[in-house]
N, CA, C, O and the ligand as a Tripos MOL2 file, in Angstrom:
@<TRIPOS>MOLECULE
protein
  265   263    67     0     0
PROTEIN
NO_CHARGES

@<TRIPOS>ATOM
      1 N         272.7620  -13.7900  255.8750 N.3       1 MET1
      2 CA        272.3490  -12.8160  254.9070 C.3       1 MET1
      3 C         272.0930  -13.3920  253.5090 C.2       1 MET1
      4 O         272.9490  -13.9680  252.8380 O.2       1 MET1
      5 N         270.8180  -13.1750  253.1440 N.am      2 ILE2
      6 CA        270.5030  -13.8250  251.8570 C.3       2 ILE2
      7 C         269.9550  -12.6900  250.8820 C.2       2 ILE2
      8 O         269.0280  -11.9410  251.1910 O.2       2 ILE2
      9 N         270.5700  -12.6570  249.7860 N.am      3 ILE3
     10 CA        270.0320  -11.5130  248.8160 C.3       3 ILE3
     11 C         269.4480  -12.1430  247.6330 C.2       3 ILE3
     12 O         269.5970  -13.3360  247.3710 O.2       3 ILE3
     13 N         268.7490  -11.2760  246.8930 N.am      4 CYS4
     14 CA        268.2070  -11.6930  245.6860 C.3       4 CYS4
     15 C         269.0590  -11.2670  244.5400 C.2       4 CYS4
     16 O         269.4460  -10.1010  244.4600 O.2       4 CYS4
     17 N         269.3670  -12.1630  243.6530 N.am      5 LYS5
     18 CA        270.3800  -11.8380  242.5230 C.3       5 LYS5
     19 C         269.6710  -11.0810  241.5280 C.2       5 LYS5
     20 O         270.3700  -10.6460  240.6130 O.2       5 LYS5
     21 N         268.3590  -10.8090  241.4960 N.am      6 GLY6
     22 CA        267.7200  -10.0680  240.4930 C.3       6 GLY6
     23 C         267.0970  -10.8680  239.3940 C.2       6 GLY6
     24 O         266.7270  -12.0300  239.5640 O.2       6 GLY6
     25 N         266.9910  -10.2490  238.3070 N.am      7 SER7
     26 CA        266.3440  -11.0160  237.1820 C.3       7 SER7
     27 C         266.7560  -10.4520  235.8390 C.2       7 SER7
     28 O         267.3150   -9.3630  235.7100 O.2       7 SER7
     29 N         266.4350  -11.2900  234.8240 N.am      8 LYS8
     30 CA        266.8090  -10.8330  233.5240 C.3       8 LYS8
     31 C         265.5290  -10.6660  232.7090 C.2       8 LYS8
     32 O         264.7390  -11.5920  232.5220 O.2       8 LYS8
     33 N         265.3740   -9.4430  232.2400 N.am      9 LYS9
     34 CA        264.0330   -9.2060  231.4780 C.3       9 LYS9
     35 C         264.4450   -8.5050  230.1130 C.2       9 LYS9
     36 O         265.0300   -7.4260  230.0280 O.2       9 LYS9
     37 N         264.0350   -9.3090  229.0610 N.am     10 ASP10
     38 CA        264.2820   -8.9060  227.6840 C.3      10 ASP10
     39 C         265.9460   -8.7900  227.5310 C.2      10 ASP10
     40 O         266.4570   -7.8510  226.9210 O.2      10 ASP10
     41 N         266.6500   -9.7460  228.0930 N.am     11 HIS11
     42 CA        268.0230   -9.7810  228.0540 C.3      11 HIS11
     43 C         268.7430   -8.6700  228.7940 C.2      11 HIS11
     44 O         269.9610   -8.5320  228.6840 O.2      11 HIS11
     45 N         267.9890   -7.8740  229.5530 N.am     12 LYS12
     46 CA        268.6330   -6.8830  230.4250 C.3      12 LYS12
     47 C         268.5030   -7.3370  231.8800 C.2      12 LYS12
     48 O         267.5250   -7.9150  232.3530 O.2      12 LYS12
     49 N         269.6200   -6.9980  232.5230 N.am     13 PHE13
     50 CA        269.5890   -7.3490  233.9540 C.3      13 PHE13
     51 C         268.8650   -6.3950  234.7460 C.2      13 PHE13
     52 O         268.9940   -5.1850  234.5560 O.2      13 PHE13
     53 N         268.0520   -6.9140  235.6910 N.am     14 GLU14
     54 CA        267.2910   -6.0320  236.5220 C.3      14 GLU14
     55 C         267.6590   -6.3150  237.9960 C.2      14 GLU14
     56 O         267.5270   -7.4500  238.4520 O.2      14 GLU14
     57 N         268.1040   -5.3260  238.7150 N.am     15 ASN15
     58 CA        268.5910   -5.4940  239.9410 C.3      15 ASN15
     59 C         267.3510   -5.6120  240.9960 C.2      15 ASN15
     60 O         266.3020   -4.9990  240.7960 O.2      15 ASN15
     61 N         267.5320   -6.3720  242.0310 N.am     16 CYS16
     62 CA        266.4760   -6.5280  242.9660 C.3      16 CYS16
     63 C         267.0670   -6.1470  244.3550 C.2      16 CYS16
     64 O         268.1420   -6.6230  244.7180 O.2      16 CYS16
     65 N         266.4430   -5.3910  245.0310 N.am     17 LEU17
     66 CA        266.9270   -4.8900  246.4020 C.3      17 LEU17
     67 C         266.6130   -5.7750  247.6120 C.2      17 LEU17
     68 O         266.9660   -5.4620  248.7500 O.2      17 LEU17
     69 N         265.9470   -6.8760  247.3270 N.am     18 PHE18
     70 CA        265.6740   -7.8230  248.3850 C.3      18 PHE18
     71 C         266.7800   -8.3170  249.1580 C.2      18 PHE18
     72 O         267.7070   -8.8850  248.5810 O.2      18 PHE18
     73 N         266.7800   -8.1640  250.3770 N.am     19 VAL19
     74 CA        267.7670   -8.6340  251.2960 C.3      19 VAL19
     75 C         267.0810   -9.2810  252.5490 C.2      19 VAL19
     76 O         266.1830   -8.7070  253.1640 O.2      19 VAL19
     77 N         267.5360  -10.4370  252.8590 N.am     20 TYR20
     78 CA        266.9320  -11.0350  254.0190 C.3      20 TYR20
     79 C         267.9270  -11.6320  255.0390 C.2      20 TYR20
     80 O         268.8190  -12.4140  254.7110 O.2      20 TYR20
     81 N         267.7080  -11.2060  256.2910 N.am     21 ASP21
     82 CA        268.5950  -11.7020  257.3360 C.3      21 ASP21
     83 C         267.8900  -12.8230  258.0920 C.2      21 ASP21
     84 O         267.2050  -12.6050  259.0910 O.2      21 ASP21
     85 N         268.0860  -14.0280  257.5720 N.am     22 GLY22
     86 CA        267.3870  -15.2280  258.2220 C.3      22 GLY22
     87 C         267.7620  -16.5180  257.6860 C.2      22 GLY22
     88 O         268.8950  -16.6710  257.2300 O.2      22 GLY22
     89 N         266.9030  -17.4780  257.6980 N.am     23 ASN23
     90 CA        267.3480  -18.8490  257.2480 C.3      23 ASN23
     91 C         266.6100  -19.3040  256.0480 C.2      23 ASN23
     92 O         265.5000  -18.8640  255.7500 O.2      23 ASN23
     93 N         267.2530  -20.1930  255.3700 N.am     24 TRP24
     94 CA        266.6150  -20.7770  254.0840 C.3      24 TRP24
     95 C         265.2280  -21.4400  254.4740 C.2      24 TRP24
     96 O         265.1170  -22.1160  255.4970 O.2      24 TRP24
     97 N         264.3180  -21.2380  253.7210 N.am     25 GLY25
     98 CA        262.9770  -21.9290  253.9390 C.3      25 GLY25
     99 C         261.9940  -21.0500  254.6450 C.2      25 GLY25
    100 O         260.8480  -21.4560  254.8370 O.2      25 GLY25
    101 N         262.4020  -19.8140  255.0610 N.am     26 ASP26
    102 CA        261.6420  -18.9090  255.7650 C.3      26 ASP26
    103 C         260.5610  -18.4140  254.8610 C.2      26 ASP26
    104 O         260.7810  -18.3000  253.6560 O.2      26 ASP26
    105 N         259.3500  -18.1010  255.4090 N.am     27 ALA27
    106 CA        258.3220  -17.7850  254.5440 C.3      27 ALA27
    107 C         258.6120  -16.5070  253.7430 C.2      27 ALA27
    108 O         258.1860  -16.4240  252.5900 O.2      27 ALA27
    109 N         259.3160  -15.5060  254.2970 N.am     28 LYS28
    110 CA        259.7100  -14.4000  253.5670 C.3      28 LYS28
    111 C         260.4080  -14.6850  252.2520 C.2      28 LYS28
    112 O         260.1410  -14.0630  251.2240 O.2      28 LYS28
    113 N         261.3360  -15.6770  252.3280 N.am     29 LEU29
    114 CA        262.0210  -16.1030  251.0620 C.3      29 LEU29
    115 C         261.1670  -16.7930  250.0730 C.2      29 LEU29
    116 O         261.2660  -16.5630  248.8670 O.2      29 LEU29
    117 N         260.3060  -17.6610  250.5850 N.am     30 VAL30
    118 CA        259.3090  -18.4160  249.7570 C.3      30 VAL30
    119 C         258.5270  -17.5350  248.9900 C.2      30 VAL30
    120 O         258.3060  -17.6940  247.7890 O.2      30 VAL30
    121 N         258.0300  -16.4350  249.8020 N.am     31 GLU31
    122 CA        257.1950  -15.4130  249.1900 C.3      31 GLU31
    123 C         257.8420  -14.6880  248.1330 C.2      31 GLU31
    124 O         257.2470  -14.4590  247.0800 O.2      31 GLU31
    125 N         259.1150  -14.2800  248.3590 N.am     32 HIS32
    126 CA        259.8130  -13.5240  247.3140 C.3      32 HIS32
    127 C         260.0820  -14.4340  246.1380 C.2      32 HIS32
    128 O         259.8550  -13.9950  245.0110 O.2      32 HIS32
    129 N         260.5260  -15.6100  246.2890 N.am     33 GLN33
    130 CA        260.6290  -16.5480  245.2540 C.3      33 GLN33
    131 C         259.3140  -16.7650  244.3940 C.2      33 GLN33
    132 O         259.3600  -16.8410  243.1660 O.2      33 GLN33
    133 N         258.1860  -16.8550  245.0960 N.am     34 ASN34
    134 CA        257.0100  -16.9770  244.4010 C.3      34 ASN34
    135 C         256.7100  -15.6990  243.4970 C.2      34 ASN34
    136 O         256.1860  -15.7540  242.3850 O.2      34 ASN34
    137 N         257.0900  -14.6360  244.0930 N.am     35 TYR35
    138 CA        256.8390  -13.3860  243.3360 C.3      35 TYR35
    139 C         257.5770  -13.3800  242.0620 C.2      35 TYR35
    140 O         257.0020  -13.0900  241.0130 O.2      35 TYR35
    141 N         258.9020  -13.7060  242.1100 N.am     36 HIS36
    142 CA        259.5570  -13.7930  240.8340 C.3      36 HIS36
    143 C         259.1670  -14.8830  239.9480 C.2      36 HIS36
    144 O         259.2000  -14.7390  238.7260 O.2      36 HIS36
    145 N         258.7920  -15.9860  240.5190 N.am     37 GLU37
    146 CA        258.4060  -17.1260  239.6340 C.3      37 GLU37
    147 C         257.0510  -16.8740  238.9550 C.2      37 GLU37
    148 O         256.7420  -17.4120  237.8930 O.2      37 GLU37
    149 N         256.2810  -16.0450  239.6150 N.am     38 SER38
    150 CA        255.0090  -15.7000  238.9870 C.3      38 SER38
    151 C         255.1930  -14.8480  237.8440 C.2      38 SER38
    152 O         254.2720  -14.7160  237.0380 O.2      38 SER38
    153 N         256.3070  -14.2490  237.6900 N.am     39 LEU39
    154 CA        256.5870  -13.2890  236.6200 C.3      39 LEU39
    155 C         257.3080  -13.9950  235.4580 C.2      39 LEU39
    156 O         257.3870  -13.4680  234.3480 O.2      39 LEU39
    157 N         257.8380  -15.2150  235.7440 N.am     40 GLU40
    158 CA        258.6560  -15.8360  234.7370 C.3      40 GLU40
    159 C         258.0150  -16.2590  233.4840 C.2      40 GLU40
    160 O         256.9880  -16.9380  233.5050 O.2      40 GLU40
    161 N         258.6280  -15.8510  232.3000 N.am     41 ASN41
    162 CA        258.1640  -16.3270  231.0610 C.3      41 ASN41
    163 C         259.3360  -16.2890  230.2110 C.2      41 ASN41
    164 O         260.4470  -16.1810  230.7300 O.2      41 ASN41
    165 N         259.1830  -16.3740  228.8420 N.am     42 GLU42
    166 CA        260.2670  -16.5310  227.9550 C.3      42 GLU42
    167 C         261.1040  -15.2810  227.9520 C.2      42 GLU42
    168 O         262.2460  -15.3410  227.4970 O.2      42 GLU42
    169 N         260.6070  -14.1210  228.4390 N.am     43 ASN43
    170 CA        261.3710  -12.9100  228.4460 C.3      43 ASN43
    171 C         261.9010  -12.5330  229.8450 C.2      43 ASN43
    172 O         262.6700  -11.5820  229.9880 O.2      43 ASN43
    173 N         261.4890  -13.2690  230.8430 N.am     44 TYR44
    174 CA        261.8050  -12.8930  232.1720 C.3      44 TYR44
    175 C         262.4190  -14.1680  232.8390 C.2      44 TYR44
    176 O         261.8650  -15.2650  232.7840 O.2      44 TYR44
    177 N         263.5690  -13.9450  233.4510 N.am     45 CYS45
    178 CA        264.1350  -15.1000  234.1180 C.3      45 CYS45
    179 C         264.7540  -14.7150  235.4070 C.2      45 CYS45
    180 O         265.6470  -13.8700  235.4820 O.2      45 CYS45
    181 N         264.2430  -15.3740  236.4560 N.am     46 TRP46
    182 CA        264.8290  -15.0530  237.7540 C.3      46 TRP46
    183 C         266.1320  -15.7840  238.0340 C.2      46 TRP46
    184 O         266.3360  -16.9400  237.6640 O.2      46 TRP46
    185 N         267.0390  -15.0090  238.7380 N.am     47 LEU47
    186 CA        268.4630  -15.5360  238.8410 C.3      47 LEU47
    187 C         268.6030  -16.2230  240.3140 C.2      47 LEU47
    188 O         269.6400  -16.8310  240.5790 O.2      47 LEU47
    189 N         267.6980  -16.1360  241.1350 N.am     48 GLY48
    190 CA        267.7600  -16.8280  242.4150 C.3      48 GLY48
    191 C         268.3710  -16.0740  243.5140 C.2      48 GLY48
    192 O         268.6740  -14.8880  243.3810 O.2      48 GLY48
    193 N         268.5550  -16.7160  244.5700 N.am     49 PHE49
    194 CA        269.1620  -16.1520  245.7740 C.3      49 PHE49
    195 C         270.6780  -16.3520  245.7780 C.2      49 PHE49
    196 O         271.2200  -17.1970  245.0660 O.2      49 PHE49
    197 N         271.3310  -15.5510  246.6000 N.am     50 ASP50
    198 CA        272.8220  -15.6150  246.7830 C.3      50 ASP50
    199 C         273.1010  -15.3230  248.1940 C.2      50 ASP50
    200 O         272.4000  -14.5470  248.8430 O.2      50 ASP50
    201 N         274.1700  -15.9690  248.6980 N.am     51 VAL51
    202 CA        274.7500  -15.6000  249.9700 C.3      51 VAL51
    203 C         276.0320  -14.9720  249.8870 C.2      51 VAL51
    204 O         277.0460  -15.6690  249.8540 O.2      51 VAL51
    205 N         276.0860  -13.7480  249.8500 N.am     52 PRO52
    206 CA        277.3490  -12.9970  249.6880 C.3      52 PRO52
    207 C         278.1960  -13.1610  250.9030 C.2      52 PRO52
    208 O         277.7380  -12.8110  251.9910 O.2      52 PRO52
    209 N         279.4120  -13.6710  250.8080 N.am     53 GLN53
    210 CA        280.2800  -13.7450  251.9660 C.3      53 GLN53
    211 C         281.0340  -12.5530  252.3260 C.2      53 GLN53
    212 O         281.5780  -12.4470  253.4250 O.2      53 GLN53
    213 N         281.0800  -11.6430  251.4160 N.am     54 THR54
    214 CA        281.7590  -10.3520  251.7000 C.3      54 THR54
    215 C         280.9690   -9.3460  252.3120 C.2      54 THR54
    216 O         281.5200   -8.3880  252.8540 O.2      54 THR54
    217 N         279.6730   -9.4680  252.2810 N.am     55 ILE55
    218 CA        278.7280   -8.5150  252.9020 C.3      55 ILE55
    219 C         278.4270   -9.1120  254.3060 C.2      55 ILE55
    220 O         278.5560  -10.3130  254.5430 O.2      55 ILE55
    221 N         278.0150   -8.1890  255.2250 N.am     56 GLY56
    222 CA        277.7170   -8.6660  256.5400 C.3      56 GLY56
    223 C         278.9000   -8.4060  257.4570 C.2      56 GLY56
    224 O         279.8610   -7.6810  257.2010 O.2      56 GLY56
    225 N         278.6780   -9.1300  258.6000 N.am     57 ARG57
    226 CA        279.7100   -8.7290  259.6050 C.3      57 ARG57
    227 C         280.9920   -9.4460  259.3920 C.2      57 ARG57
    228 O         281.0240  -10.5360  258.8220 O.2      57 ARG57
    229 N         282.0690   -8.8340  259.8530 N.am     58 HIS58
    230 CA        283.3500   -9.2790  259.7430 C.3      58 HIS58
    231 C         283.7910   -9.9560  260.9790 C.2      58 HIS58
    232 O         283.6730   -9.3540  262.0470 O.2      58 HIS58
    233 N         284.2700  -11.1110  260.9450 N.am     59 SER59
    234 CA        284.6250  -11.8090  262.2460 C.3      59 SER59
    235 C         286.0110  -11.4290  262.6840 C.2      59 SER59
    236 O         286.4770  -11.7130  263.7870 O.2      59 SER59
    237 N         286.6450  -10.7530  261.7230 N.am     60 GLY60
    238 CA        288.0770  -10.3780  262.0950 C.3      60 GLY60
    239 C         289.0600  -11.5680  261.8690 C.2      60 GLY60
    240 O         289.3270  -12.0130  260.7530 O.2      60 GLY60
    241 N         289.5500  -12.0190  262.9970 N.am     61 ARG61
    242 CA        290.6780  -12.9980  262.8570 C.3      61 ARG61
    243 C         290.0720  -14.3640  262.4980 C.2      61 ARG61
    244 O         289.9750  -15.2040  263.3930 O.2      61 ARG61
    245 N         289.6820  -14.6280  261.3240 N.am     62 ASP62
    246 CA        289.2220  -15.9850  260.9430 C.3      62 ASP62
    247 C         290.0270  -16.7290  260.0490 C.2      62 ASP62
    248 O         289.5400  -17.5860  259.3130 O.2      62 ASP62
    249 N         291.3720  -16.4170  260.0740 N.am     63 GLY63
    250 CA        292.3160  -17.1760  259.3270 C.3      63 GLY63
    251 C         292.4190  -16.8250  257.8570 C.2      63 GLY63
    252 O         292.7580  -17.6710  257.0300 O.2      63 GLY63
    253 N         292.1100  -15.5130  257.5180 N.am     64 LYS64
    254 CA        292.2320  -15.1080  256.2400 C.3      64 LYS64
    255 C         293.8390  -14.9690  255.9210 C.2      64 LYS64
    256 O         294.6810  -14.5930  256.7370 O.2      64 LYS64
    257 N         294.0650  -15.3280  254.6530 N.am     65 ARG65
    258 CA        295.4250  -15.3670  254.2400 C.3      65 ARG65
    259 C         296.0230  -14.0380  253.9040 C.2      65 ARG65
    260 O         297.2420  -13.8930  254.0040 O.2      65 ARG65
    261 N         295.2530  -13.0610  253.5140 N.am     66 ASN66
    262 CA        295.7240  -11.8520  253.2920 C.3      66 ASN66
    263 C         295.3270  -10.7420  254.3410 C.2      66 ASN66
    264 O         295.7300   -9.5870  254.2000 O.2      66 ASN66
    265 ZN        264.1500  -10.3830  243.9790 Zn       67 ZN67
@<TRIPOS>BOND
     1     1     2 1
     2     2     3 1
     3     3     4 2
     4     3     5 am
     5     5     6 1
     6     6     7 1
     7     7     8 2
     8     7     9 am
     9     9    10 1
    10    10    11 1
    11    11    12 2
    12    11    13 am
    13    13    14 1
    14    14    15 1
    15    15    16 2
    16    15    17 am
    17    17    18 1
    18    18    19 1
    19    19    20 2
    20    19    21 am
    21    21    22 1
    22    22    23 1
    23    23    24 2
    24    23    25 am
    25    25    26 1
    26    26    27 1
    27    27    28 2
    28    27    29 am
    29    29    30 1
    30    30    31 1
    31    31    32 2
    32    31    33 am
    33    33    34 1
    34    34    35 1
    35    35    36 2
    36    35    37 am
    37    37    38 1
    38    38    39 1
    39    39    40 2
    40    39    41 am
    41    41    42 1
    42    42    43 1
    43    43    44 2
    44    43    45 am
    45    45    46 1
    46    46    47 1
    47    47    48 2
    48    47    49 am
    49    49    50 1
    50    50    51 1
    51    51    52 2
    52    51    53 am
    53    53    54 1
    54    54    55 1
    55    55    56 2
    56    55    57 am
    57    57    58 1
    58    58    59 1
    59    59    60 2
    60    59    61 am
    61    61    62 1
    62    62    63 1
    63    63    64 2
    64    63    65 am
    65    65    66 1
    66    66    67 1
    67    67    68 2
    68    67    69 am
    69    69    70 1
    70    70    71 1
    71    71    72 2
    72    71    73 am
    73    73    74 1
    74    74    75 1
    75    75    76 2
    76    75    77 am
    77    77    78 1
    78    78    79 1
    79    79    80 2
    80    79    81 am
    81    81    82 1
    82    82    83 1
    83    83    84 2
    84    83    85 am
    85    85    86 1
    86    86    87 1
    87    87    88 2
    88    87    89 am
    89    89    90 1
    90    90    91 1
    91    91    92 2
    92    91    93 am
    93    93    94 1
    94    94    95 1
    95    95    96 2
    96    95    97 am
    97    97    98 1
    98    98    99 1
    99    99   100 2
   100    99   101 am
   101   101   102 1
   102   102   103 1
   103   103   104 2
   104   103   105 am
   105   105   106 1
   106   106   107 1
   107   107   108 2
   108   107   109 am
   109   109   110 1
   110   110   111 1
   111   111   112 2
   112   111   113 am
   113   113   114 1
   114   114   115 1
   115   115   116 2
   116   115   117 am
   117   117   118 1
   118   118   119 1
   119   119   120 2
   120   119   121 am
   121   121   122 1
   122   122   123 1
   123   123   124 2
   124   123   125 am
   125   125   126 1
   126   126   127 1
   127   127   128 2
   128   127   129 am
   129   129   130 1
   130   130   131 1
   131   131   132 2
   132   131   133 am
   133   133   134 1
   134   134   135 1
   135   135   136 2
   136   135   137 am
   137   137   138 1
   138   138   139 1
   139   139   140 2
   140   139   141 am
   141   141   142 1
   142   142   143 1
   143   143   144 2
   144   143   145 am
   145   145   146 1
   146   146   147 1
   147   147   148 2
   148   147   149 am
   149   149   150 1
   150   150   151 1
   151   151   152 2
   152   151   153 am
   153   153   154 1
   154   154   155 1
   155   155   156 2
   156   155   157 am
   157   157   158 1
   158   158   159 1
   159   159   160 2
   160   159   161 am
   161   161   162 1
   162   162   163 1
   163   163   164 2
   164   163   165 am
   165   165   166 1
   166   166   167 1
   167   167   168 2
   168   167   169 am
   169   169   170 1
   170   170   171 1
   171   171   172 2
   172   171   173 am
   173   173   174 1
   174   174   175 1
   175   175   176 2
   176   175   177 am
   177   177   178 1
   178   178   179 1
   179   179   180 2
   180   179   181 am
   181   181   182 1
   182   182   183 1
   183   183   184 2
   184   183   185 am
   185   185   186 1
   186   186   187 1
   187   187   188 2
   188   187   189 am
   189   189   190 1
   190   190   191 1
   191   191   192 2
   192   191   193 am
   193   193   194 1
   194   194   195 1
   195   195   196 2
   196   195   197 am
   197   197   198 1
   198   198   199 1
   199   199   200 2
   200   199   201 am
   201   201   202 1
   202   202   203 1
   203   203   204 2
   204   203   205 am
   205   205   206 1
   206   206   207 1
   207   207   208 2
   208   207   209 am
   209   209   210 1
   210   210   211 1
   211   211   212 2
   212   211   213 am
   213   213   214 1
   214   214   215 1
   215   215   216 2
   216   215   217 am
   217   217   218 1
   218   218   219 1
   219   219   220 2
   220   219   221 am
   221   221   222 1
   222   222   223 1
   223   223   224 2
   224   223   225 am
   225   225   226 1
   226   226   227 1
   227   227   228 2
   228   227   229 am
   229   229   230 1
   230   230   231 1
   231   231   232 2
   232   231   233 am
   233   233   234 1
   234   234   235 1
   235   235   236 2
   236   235   237 am
   237   237   238 1
   238   238   239 1
   239   239   240 2
   240   239   241 am
   241   241   242 1
   242   242   243 1
   243   243   244 2
   244   243   245 am
   245   245   246 1
   246   246   247 1
   247   247   248 2
   248   247   249 am
   249   249   250 1
   250   250   251 1
   251   251   252 2
   252   251   253 am
   253   253   254 1
   254   254   255 1
   255   255   256 2
   256   255   257 am
   257   257   258 1
   258   258   259 1
   259   259   260 2
   260   259   261 am
   261   261   262 1
   262   262   263 1
   263   263   264 2
@<TRIPOS>SUBSTRUCTURE
     1 MET1         2 RESIDUE 1 A MET
     2 ILE2         6 RESIDUE 1 A ILE
     3 ILE3        10 RESIDUE 1 A ILE
     4 CYS4        14 RESIDUE 1 A CYS
     5 LYS5        18 RESIDUE 1 A LYS
     6 GLY6        22 RESIDUE 1 A GLY
     7 SER7        26 RESIDUE 1 A SER
     8 LYS8        30 RESIDUE 1 A LYS
     9 LYS9        34 RESIDUE 1 A LYS
    10 ASP10       38 RESIDUE 1 A ASP
    11 HIS11       42 RESIDUE 1 A HIS
    12 LYS12       46 RESIDUE 1 A LYS
    13 PHE13       50 RESIDUE 1 A PHE
    14 GLU14       54 RESIDUE 1 A GLU
    15 ASN15       58 RESIDUE 1 A ASN
    16 CYS16       62 RESIDUE 1 A CYS
    17 LEU17       66 RESIDUE 1 A LEU
    18 PHE18       70 RESIDUE 1 A PHE
    19 VAL19       74 RESIDUE 1 A VAL
    20 TYR20       78 RESIDUE 1 A TYR
    21 ASP21       82 RESIDUE 1 A ASP
    22 GLY22       86 RESIDUE 1 A GLY
    23 ASN23       90 RESIDUE 1 A ASN
    24 TRP24       94 RESIDUE 1 A TRP
    25 GLY25       98 RESIDUE 1 A GLY
    26 ASP26      102 RESIDUE 1 A ASP
    27 ALA27      106 RESIDUE 1 A ALA
    28 LYS28      110 RESIDUE 1 A LYS
    29 LEU29      114 RESIDUE 1 A LEU
    30 VAL30      118 RESIDUE 1 A VAL
    31 GLU31      122 RESIDUE 1 A GLU
    32 HIS32      126 RESIDUE 1 A HIS
    33 GLN33      130 RESIDUE 1 A GLN
    34 ASN34      134 RESIDUE 1 A ASN
    35 TYR35      138 RESIDUE 1 A TYR
    36 HIS36      142 RESIDUE 1 A HIS
    37 GLU37      146 RESIDUE 1 A GLU
    38 SER38      150 RESIDUE 1 A SER
    39 LEU39      154 RESIDUE 1 A LEU
    40 GLU40      158 RESIDUE 1 A GLU
    41 ASN41      162 RESIDUE 1 A ASN
    42 GLU42      166 RESIDUE 1 A GLU
    43 ASN43      170 RESIDUE 1 A ASN
    44 TYR44      174 RESIDUE 1 A TYR
    45 CYS45      178 RESIDUE 1 A CYS
    46 TRP46      182 RESIDUE 1 A TRP
    47 LEU47      186 RESIDUE 1 A LEU
    48 GLY48      190 RESIDUE 1 A GLY
    49 PHE49      194 RESIDUE 1 A PHE
    50 ASP50      198 RESIDUE 1 A ASP
    51 VAL51      202 RESIDUE 1 A VAL
    52 PRO52      206 RESIDUE 1 A PRO
    53 GLN53      210 RESIDUE 1 A GLN
    54 THR54      214 RESIDUE 1 A THR
    55 ILE55      218 RESIDUE 1 A ILE
    56 GLY56      222 RESIDUE 1 A GLY
    57 ARG57      226 RESIDUE 1 A ARG
    58 HIS58      230 RESIDUE 1 A HIS
    59 SER59      234 RESIDUE 1 A SER
    60 GLY60      238 RESIDUE 1 A GLY
    61 ARG61      242 RESIDUE 1 A ARG
    62 ASP62      246 RESIDUE 1 A ASP
    63 GLY63      250 RESIDUE 1 A GLY
    64 LYS64      254 RESIDUE 1 A LYS
    65 ARG65      258 RESIDUE 1 A ARG
    66 ASN66      262 RESIDUE 1 A ASN
    67 ZN67       265 GROUP 0 **** ****
């Protein structure tokens, strides 16, 4: 699961709802990256992708300490 961290526009955080269930380098991700990068300027900054470990499926007994 790969999510988009959103962007900063005029010093304000802008959420992005892009979520992708796939692999790095997939066309969908490149497309989305290009979309943000095409908007980048001195007032707009893209924060990149993130892989949240807490979202998604839980494997259950994976050795968690708590
Ligand atoms: Zn995005």
